[in-house]
C-alpha positions as CSV (number, residue, x, y, z in Angstrom):
1,M,-16.6,-54.6,154.4
2,R,-19.4,-56.0,152.1
3,F,-22.2,-54.3,153.9
4,P,-21.1,-50.7,153.2
5,V,-20.7,-51.7,149.6
6,L,-24.2,-53.2,149.5
7,R,-25.6,-50.1,151.3
8,S,-23.9,-47.9,148.8
9,L,-25.3,-49.9,145.9
10,S,-28.8,-49.9,147.4
11,L,-28.5,-46.1,147.9
12,A,-27.3,-45.7,144.3
13,L,-30.2,-47.8,142.9
14,A,-32.7,-45.8,145.1
15,L,-31.3,-42.5,143.8
16,T,-31.4,-43.8,140.2
17,G,-35.1,-44.8,140.7
18,L,-35.9,-41.4,142.2
19,A,-34.1,-39.7,139.3
20,A,-36.1,-41.8,136.8
21,Q,-39.4,-40.9,138.5
22,S,-38.4,-37.2,138.5
23,A,-37.5,-37.3,134.8
24,S,-40.8,-39.0,134.1
25,A,-42.7,-36.3,136.0
26,Q,-40.8,-33.5,134.2
27,D,-40.9,-35.2,130.8
28,P,-44.1,-37.3,130.6
29,K,-44.2,-39.5,127.5
30,R,-47.9,-40.6,127.7
31,V,-50.3,-37.9,128.6
32,V,-54.1,-38.2,128.7
33,S,-55.7,-34.8,128.4
34,I,-59.2,-34.5,129.7
35,G,-60.8,-31.1,128.8
36,G,-61.0,-29.3,125.5
37,A,-59.0,-26.2,126.7
38,A,-56.2,-28.3,128.2
39,T,-55.9,-30.3,124.9
40,E,-55.8,-27.1,122.9
41,I,-53.0,-25.7,125.1
42,V,-51.0,-28.9,124.6
43,Y,-51.2,-28.5,120.8
44,A,-50.5,-24.7,121.1
45,L,-47.3,-25.6,122.9
46,G,-46.3,-28.1,120.2
47,E,-46.4,-31.0,122.6
48,E,-49.1,-33.1,120.9
49,K,-46.6,-35.9,120.4
50,R,-47.0,-36.8,124.1
51,L,-50.8,-37.3,123.9
52,A,-51.9,-40.9,124.4
53,A,-55.6,-40.0,124.5
54,V,-58.2,-37.2,124.9
55,D,-61.8,-36.8,125.9
56,T,-64.9,-36.0,123.8
57,T,-64.7,-32.3,124.5
58,S,-61.2,-32.2,122.9
59,L,-62.4,-31.3,119.4
60,Y,-59.7,-28.9,118.3
61,P,-57.5,-29.1,116.4
62,P,-59.1,-31.7,114.1
63,E,-56.1,-34.0,114.6
64,T,-57.5,-34.9,118.0
65,K,-60.0,-37.2,116.3
66,A,-57.2,-39.6,115.5
67,L,-56.4,-40.2,119.1
68,P,-57.9,-42.7,121.5
69,N,-60.9,-41.2,123.4
70,V,-61.7,-41.8,127.0
71,G,-65.3,-40.5,126.8
72,Y,-67.1,-37.4,128.1
73,I,-65.3,-35.3,130.7
74,R,-68.2,-35.6,133.2
75,A,-68.8,-39.3,132.7
76,L,-65.3,-40.8,133.0
77,S,-64.4,-44.4,133.7
78,A,-61.3,-44.5,135.9
79,E,-60.5,-47.9,134.5
80,G,-60.8,-46.7,130.9
81,V,-58.5,-43.7,131.6
82,L,-55.9,-45.8,133.5
83,S,-55.9,-48.7,131.0
84,L,-54.0,-46.4,128.6
85,S,-51.0,-46.5,130.9
86,P,-50.5,-42.8,131.2
87,D,-47.6,-41.3,133.1
88,M,-49.5,-38.0,133.4
89,I,-53.2,-37.0,133.3
90,L,-54.3,-33.5,132.6
91,L,-57.7,-33.2,134.2
92,E,-59.7,-30.1,134.0
93,D,-61.7,-29.1,137.1
94,G,-65.3,-30.1,136.7
95,A,-64.5,-33.6,135.5
96,G,-66.5,-36.4,137.0
97,P,-68.2,-38.3,138.3
98,P,-66.5,-37.7,141.7
99,E,-65.9,-41.4,142.3
100,A,-64.0,-41.8,139.1
101,V,-61.9,-38.7,139.8
102,K,-61.1,-40.0,143.3
103,L,-59.9,-43.4,141.9
104,I,-57.8,-41.6,139.2
105,D,-56.2,-39.4,141.9
106,A,-55.4,-42.5,144.0
107,A,-53.9,-44.6,141.2
108,G,-50.4,-43.4,141.7
109,V,-50.2,-41.6,138.3
110,E,-49.4,-37.9,138.3
111,V,-52.6,-36.0,137.9
112,V,-52.5,-32.3,137.1
113,H,-55.7,-30.6,138.0
114,V,-56.2,-27.8,135.5
115,P,-58.4,-24.8,136.5
116,A,-61.5,-24.6,134.3
117,G,-62.6,-21.0,135.1
118,H,-63.7,-18.6,132.4
119,S,-62.5,-15.3,133.9
120,V,-59.8,-13.1,132.4
121,E,-57.6,-14.1,135.4
122,A,-58.3,-17.9,135.1
123,L,-57.3,-18.3,131.5
124,P,-53.6,-17.4,131.9
125,E,-53.5,-19.6,135.0
126,K,-54.9,-22.5,133.0
127,I,-52.2,-22.0,130.3
128,R,-49.4,-21.8,132.9
129,T,-50.6,-24.9,134.7
130,V,-50.5,-27.1,131.5
131,A,-47.2,-25.6,130.4
132,H,-45.6,-26.2,133.8
133,A,-46.8,-29.8,133.7
134,L,-45.1,-30.3,130.4
135,G,-41.9,-28.5,131.4
136,R,-42.6,-25.6,129.1
137,D,-42.8,-22.8,131.7
138,S,-41.2,-20.1,129.5
139,D,-43.5,-20.8,126.6
140,G,-46.5,-21.0,128.8
141,N,-45.7,-17.6,130.4
142,A,-45.3,-16.1,127.0
143,M,-48.6,-17.6,125.8
144,A,-50.4,-16.5,128.9
145,S,-49.0,-13.0,128.6
146,K,-50.1,-12.7,125.0
147,V,-53.6,-13.9,125.9
148,S,-53.9,-11.3,128.6
149,T,-52.5,-8.5,126.4
150,D,-54.9,-9.4,123.5
151,L,-57.9,-9.4,125.8
152,A,-56.9,-6.1,127.4
153,A,-56.4,-4.6,123.9
154,L,-59.9,-5.7,122.9
155,Q,-61.4,-4.1,126.0
156,K,-59.7,-0.9,125.2
157,E,-61.1,-0.9,121.7
158,L,-64.6,-1.7,123.0
159,G,-64.5,1.5,125.1
160,A,-65.7,3.2,122.0
161,V,-69.1,1.4,122.2
162,K,-71.8,3.7,123.3
163,A,-74.8,1.4,123.4
164,R,-74.1,-2.1,124.6
165,Q,-76.0,-4.9,122.7
166,K,-78.3,-7.0,124.8
167,V,-77.6,-10.7,124.1
168,L,-79.6,-13.8,124.8
169,F,-77.5,-17.0,124.6
170,I,-79.5,-20.1,124.0
171,L,-77.6,-23.3,124.7
172,S,-80.3,-25.7,123.5
173,L,-84.0,-26.2,123.2
174,K,-85.0,-28.5,126.0
175,D,-88.6,-29.9,125.7
176,D,-89.0,-27.2,123.0
177,R,-88.1,-24.5,125.5
178,P,-84.9,-22.4,125.4
179,L,-82.2,-23.2,127.9
180,A,-80.5,-19.9,128.3
181,A,-77.2,-18.7,130.0
182,G,-77.2,-16.6,133.1
183,E,-74.2,-15.5,135.2
184,D,-71.3,-17.7,136.2
185,T,-71.3,-19.4,132.8
186,A,-68.8,-19.4,130.0
187,A,-71.4,-17.8,127.7
188,D,-71.9,-14.9,130.1
189,A,-68.2,-14.4,130.4
190,M,-67.8,-14.3,126.6
191,I,-70.7,-11.9,126.1
192,R,-69.1,-9.5,128.6
193,L,-65.6,-9.9,127.0
194,A,-67.2,-9.0,123.6
195,G,-68.6,-5.8,125.2
196,A,-72.2,-6.7,125.4
197,Q,-74.9,-7.3,128.1
198,N,-76.3,-10.6,129.0
199,V,-80.1,-10.2,129.2
200,L,-80.1,-12.9,131.9
201,A,-77.7,-11.1,134.2
202,G,-78.8,-11.6,137.8
203,T,-79.7,-15.2,137.1
204,K,-77.1,-17.9,138.0
205,G,-76.2,-20.7,135.7
206,Y,-78.4,-22.0,132.9
207,K,-82.2,-21.5,133.1
208,G,-85.1,-23.0,131.2
209,L,-87.4,-20.2,129.9
210,S,-90.8,-20.1,128.6
211,W,-91.1,-18.6,125.1
212,E,-93.0,-15.7,126.6
213,A,-90.2,-15.1,129.1
214,A,-87.6,-15.3,126.4
215,S,-89.5,-12.8,124.3
216,A,-90.0,-10.5,127.2
217,L,-86.2,-10.2,127.6
218,Q,-86.2,-8.3,124.3
219,P,-82.7,-9.2,123.2
220,D,-81.0,-7.3,120.5
221,V,-79.0,-10.4,119.5
222,I,-79.6,-14.1,119.8
223,L,-76.3,-16.1,120.3
224,M,-76.2,-19.8,119.7
225,M,-73.8,-22.6,119.1
226,D,-73.3,-23.6,115.4
227,R,-74.9,-27.0,115.0
228,G,-75.9,-28.8,111.9
229,G,-79.4,-30.4,111.5
230,E,-81.2,-28.1,113.9
231,A,-84.9,-27.9,114.2
232,H,-86.7,-25.1,112.3
233,G,-84.0,-25.4,109.6
234,G,-81.6,-23.7,111.9
235,D,-83.6,-20.5,111.8
236,A,-84.3,-19.4,115.4
237,F,-86.6,-16.7,114.1
238,A,-89.0,-19.2,112.7
239,L,-90.1,-19.3,116.3
240,P,-92.7,-16.6,116.8
241,A,-91.6,-15.6,120.3
242,L,-88.0,-14.9,119.1
243,A,-89.2,-13.3,115.8
244,A,-91.1,-10.7,118.0
245,T,-87.9,-9.5,119.7
246,P,-85.6,-6.7,118.4
247,A,-83.2,-9.5,117.4
248,G,-85.9,-11.2,115.3
249,R,-87.0,-8.0,113.7
250,N,-83.5,-7.2,112.7
251,K,-82.5,-10.8,111.9
252,R,-79.6,-10.6,114.5
253,L,-78.6,-14.2,115.0
254,I,-75.0,-15.1,115.7
255,K,-73.8,-18.7,115.6
256,M,-70.3,-19.8,116.5
257,D,-68.5,-23.1,117.1
258,A,-69.0,-24.3,120.6
259,L,-65.4,-25.0,121.7
260,Y,-64.2,-21.8,120.0
261,L,-66.8,-19.7,121.7
262,L,-67.0,-21.4,125.1
263,G,-63.8,-23.4,125.6
264,F,-61.7,-20.6,127.2
265,G,-58.5,-21.9,125.7
266,P,-55.7,-20.2,123.7
267,R,-58.2,-19.1,121.0
268,T,-60.4,-17.1,123.4
269,P,-59.1,-13.7,122.5
270,A,-59.7,-14.4,118.8
271,A,-63.2,-15.7,119.6
272,A,-64.1,-12.7,121.7
273,R,-62.8,-10.4,119.0
274,E,-64.8,-12.2,116.3
275,L,-68.0,-12.1,118.5
276,A,-67.4,-8.4,119.2
277,S,-67.0,-7.6,115.5
278,R,-70.3,-9.4,114.7
279,L,-72.0,-7.6,117.5
280,Y,-70.7,-4.2,116.5
281,P,-70.1,-4.4,112.7
282,D,-69.8,-0.6,112.4
283,L,-66.9,-0.5,114.9
284,A,-63.6,-0.8,113.2
285,L,-62.0,-3.4,115.4
286,R,-58.5,-4.5,114.7
287,Q,-58.4,-8.0,113.1
288,P,-56.7,-10.7,115.2
């Protein structure tokens, strides 16, 4: 008679353990968020209390600076991430190196791979993925729908643009040469969302240009990330090759915060609208 009792007790304990695991998966208490957009979504959902650590690309909101940091998203240490005893890891696609990601995936901790695309379709999916991981599906769906609606509204307003601005996005100066954005980059996606043309359309990824090649593209606007302490006093048009372009002659230089501009998180519709308003100041765009 004792064996059925023991079996029943063992079954009860097993079910209790499974229930606890299920509750932990549905309600993670210690989340490591790796990727600036994923972290922004956590905060936008009001779930920042769960965060045990973030990575160096998680710069917004400023409160992220108070959290432990696991390093750069593409140079992770599996041991460093796992040493924080997370019960969930939000990991944006593109994280690396591959060996570290493989070790993290095999560690037995729940890993949620967050899509890192920068298309109009990818952004809502990114939001819904993070929201689902945190058990906030309803709020995630509402946020994703608002993002889609706001982007669609901007595109409708930009239908009034007759002449599209030609934009050259310069990521950095590498060996005193511009590293510029072609297609399949977040910068290219943002330029198109803001109703402009990328002068490097047809070129994939980022490409180093000679100053002569940059000047020959004849951009109407130079777009850069806002960084302090830049060379040339932060004045791109101190460079003769850029000064000779339509952008240089008309002093059309736009600088924006990197994560805001390129992060493709919840603030993307606002960033696209701000960029569009600076590209087309005469167009009465609705304020976000």
